[in-house]
C-alpha positions as a Markdown table, in Angstrom:
| # | Residue | x | y | z |
|---|---|---|---|---|
| 1 | Met | 168.2 | -86.8 | 175.2 |
| 2 | Ala | 171.7 | -86.0 | 176.2 |
| 3 | Gly | 174.5 | -88.4 | 175.7 |
| 4 | Lys | 176.0 | -90.4 | 178.6 |
| 5 | Arg | 177.8 | -88.1 | 181.0 |
| 6 | Ile | 181.4 | -89.1 | 181.7 |
| 7 | Ser | 182.7 | -88.4 | 185.1 |
| 8 | Ile | 186.0 | -86.6 | 185.7 |
| 9 | Asp | 187.5 | -89.8 | 187.1 |
| 10 | Glu | 186.7 | -91.6 | 183.9 |
| 11 | Lys | 188.2 | -88.8 | 181.9 |
| 12 | Ile | 191.3 | -89.0 | 184.1 |
| 13 | Glu | 191.6 | -92.8 | 183.6 |
| 14 | Arg | 191.2 | -92.4 | 179.8 |
| 15 | Ala | 193.9 | -89.7 | 179.7 |
| 16 | Lys | 196.2 | -91.9 | 181.7 |
| 17 | Glu | 195.7 | -94.7 | 179.2 |
| 18 | Asp | 196.3 | -92.3 | 176.3 |
| 19 | Val | 199.6 | -91.2 | 178.0 |
| 20 | Thr | 200.6 | -94.8 | 178.6 |
| 21 | Arg | 200.0 | -95.7 | 174.9 |
| 22 | Ala | 201.8 | -92.6 | 173.7 |
| 23 | Lys | 204.8 | -93.4 | 176.0 |
| 24 | Lys | 205.1 | -97.0 | 174.7 |
| 25 | Lys | 205.0 | -95.7 | 171.1 |
| 26 | Tyr | 207.6 | -93.0 | 172.0 |
| 27 | Asp | 209.9 | -95.5 | 173.7 |
| 28 | Ala | 209.7 | -97.8 | 170.7 |
| 29 | Ala | 210.5 | -95.0 | 168.4 |
| 30 | Val | 213.5 | -93.9 | 170.5 |
| 31 | Glu | 214.8 | -97.5 | 170.6 |
| 32 | Ala | 214.5 | -97.7 | 166.8 |
| 33 | Leu | 216.3 | -94.4 | 166.4 |
| 34 | Glu | 219.1 | -95.4 | 168.7 |
| 35 | Lys | 219.6 | -98.7 | 166.8 |
| 36 | Leu | 219.8 | -96.8 | 163.5 |
| 37 | Met | 222.3 | -94.3 | 164.9 |
| 38 | Thr | 224.5 | -97.1 | 166.3 |
| 39 | Lys | 224.4 | -98.8 | 162.9 |
| 40 | Lys | 225.3 | -95.6 | 161.1 |
| 41 | Lys | 228.2 | -95.0 | 163.5 |
| 42 | Glu | 229.5 | -98.6 | 162.9 |
| 43 | Met | 229.2 | -98.1 | 159.1 |
| 44 | Gln | 231.2 | -94.9 | 159.4 |
| 45 | Gln | 233.9 | -96.5 | 161.5 |
| 46 | Lys | 234.3 | -99.3 | 158.9 |
| 47 | Glu | 234.4 | -96.7 | 156.1 |
| 48 | Leu | 237.1 | -94.7 | 158.0 |
| 49 | Leu | 239.2 | -97.8 | 158.6 |
| 50 | Gln | 238.9 | -98.8 | 155.0 |
| 51 | Ala | 239.9 | -95.3 | 153.8 |
| 52 | Phe | 242.9 | -95.4 | 156.2 |
| 53 | Ala | 243.9 | -98.9 | 154.8 |
| 54 | Asp | 243.5 | -97.7 | 151.2 |
| 55 | Ser | 245.4 | -94.4 | 151.8 |
| 56 | Gly | 248.9 | -95.8 | 152.0 |
| 57 | Lys | 249.6 | -93.3 | 154.8 |
| 58 | Ser | 251.2 | -94.4 | 158.0 |
| 59 | Tyr | 249.6 | -94.2 | 161.4 |
| 60 | Asp | 251.8 | -91.2 | 162.3 |
| 61 | Glu | 250.9 | -89.4 | 159.1 |
| 62 | Ile | 247.2 | -89.9 | 159.7 |
| 63 | Met | 247.4 | -88.8 | 163.4 |
| 64 | Gln | 249.4 | -85.7 | 162.4 |
| 65 | Phe | 246.8 | -84.8 | 159.8 |
| 66 | Leu | 243.9 | -85.3 | 162.3 |
| 67 | Lys | 245.6 | -83.2 | 165.0 |
| 68 | Ala | 246.4 | -80.3 | 162.6 |
């Protein structure tokens, strides 16, 4: 009493479905990662601007430092 035989076409369809599910999961993970990276960059920009404001240094002094 062998189990039900699965044709190659059925296996292909199942594999396609697996790939589609995996791609959706991957795409969602990439989107979440991109949002987190954008948020981190925004936080760093705010932190940098605050440090500049708190430094008491002029724009020219900061630019000279950064270019050195």
